[in-house]
N, C-alpha and C positions, 0 to 999 in steps of 0.2 A: 514263647511263654503262652501256656494256656490257663486262662482263667475261666472259671464256671462260677455262675451265681445260682444257687439252689434255694428257691423262695416258695413260700406255701401261698397258694391261692391265685386265681386268675386275675391278670391287670384288666380292669375295665374302663377306666377313664381315658379319654382319648388323649388329653394333655398329657399324660404321664407317659402314655405309649409314643407319643411324637417326641418328648424329650429323651426317652430311653432309646429310641430309633437314632436319634441323633448323635448320642454319646457311644452308642455302639459303632456308628460309622467313625467316628473319630478315633476309638480305640482300635480299630482295625489296623491303624499304622504301627501299633505298638504289641498287640497281643491278639491271638485267636481266642475270641470272647464267645461265651454260650451263656444263655439263661435257659434253667430248667425248672419249669413249674408243677409243684406237686400239688394235688387237691387237698382243699382244707377241709375239715370236720365241721360238721354243723355245731355252732356253739351258742345255744340259746341262752338269754340272760337268766340270772338267778340259779346258775350251775352250782353245786356243792363242789369243794375242793376235790373230792376225789373223781368227780365228772371232768372238772378242768384237767386234772392229771391223765385221765383218760384220753382226753381229746388230744393234749400235747404228745403223749405216748403214740398213738396212731400216726398223728402228723410225723413225729420225729420217726418211726419205721420207714415211712415214704421218703424222707430226708435221707437216712442212711443207706437206703437202697440206691440212691442216685450217687453217692460219692465213690468217684472213680478217678483214677486206680487208687488201691488201698493206701499207697504211700503219699497220695496227695496231701498238700499242707491245707487244713481246714482252719478258717478263720470264721467263727461266729460272730454275729451281731447281737450282742445282749447287753441290756441296760446295767448291769453290773461289770461289764467288760472294761478294760483299759480305755481311758480317754487320752487320745494322743493330737498333737498338731498334724496338720497336712504334711509338714516336711518329714515328721517322724514317720508317718504313713508311708511316705515315698521311700525314706529309708529302710523300712521294714520290707517292701516289696524287693528293693534293690538288693538287700542282704539275702533274701531267699533266692534270687537269682543267682547271686555270687554262690552261694552254697549248693547248687544245683537242682534246687525246687523248680522244676519245670511245669509243675501243675499246682495252681492255687484253687481251693474252692471255698467261696464265701456262702455262709448260709443265713437266710433271713426266715425267721419263723413266723408263725400265725399271729392272730391277734391275742392269743394268751401267752406268746413266747415260745421257748424251746424246751424239749424233754431233757430231764436228767442225761438221758443217754445221748443225746447230740451234743450236750454240753461237755460230757466225759469224752467224745470223740475229738472235740474241737482240739487243735493245738494251741491256739490263740483267741481269746475272747476280746472283742474290740466294741465299744461303745462310742457312739458318736454324739451322746449327750445323756444327762441323768432325766431328761424329759423322755416322754412317750410319743413317738411318732407313728403315724399309719404304716403297717408293713409294706404296703403298696408305694408309698412315696418313698420309702428307703431304698427301694431300687434305684430310684432315679438320682438320689443323694449317693448312694454307694458308688454307682458308675461316674458321677462327677468327680467324686474324690480318687478313685482310680485313675481317671483321666488326669485329674491335677497332679496326682504323684507320677506319672510319667513324663509329664511336662516339667515337673521340678527336677526329676531325675536327668532330663535332657537338657537343663539349664534355661529351659524357656519361661516365659510369663504366661500366668492364666488369670484372665479378668472376668 
């Protein structure tokens, strides 16, 4: 299985980089993992709604250009997405594998969220909470949950 995470923005914090490296290493036993970073747009404070939509549109174009192959199953992280348990998340990944989806693409938007075009391309909208998290932190949280999902599928425990 090939799993790609497309994320807006560069990761800067060392502690996040270290955590991500650890989970990427652990996940190597279960899947071929890749993280693709796309540049974020400058988003000054006090932008109009139209300016915010333009920022999301530009970031969205970059995201969509990286989704490959065209039949990849896309899971977008969205605050209004489905909230599920770790066990249901593991089931979702397992079902995709059973039904022959060998490529899953997770999408993490920028600070303003995702464009409508990215949401429309998504096959499944997932939310980790109704709370808002820094998009850079979500990379680590997502990787941990993917790892936990594979461990659940294998009948292992994750502490």
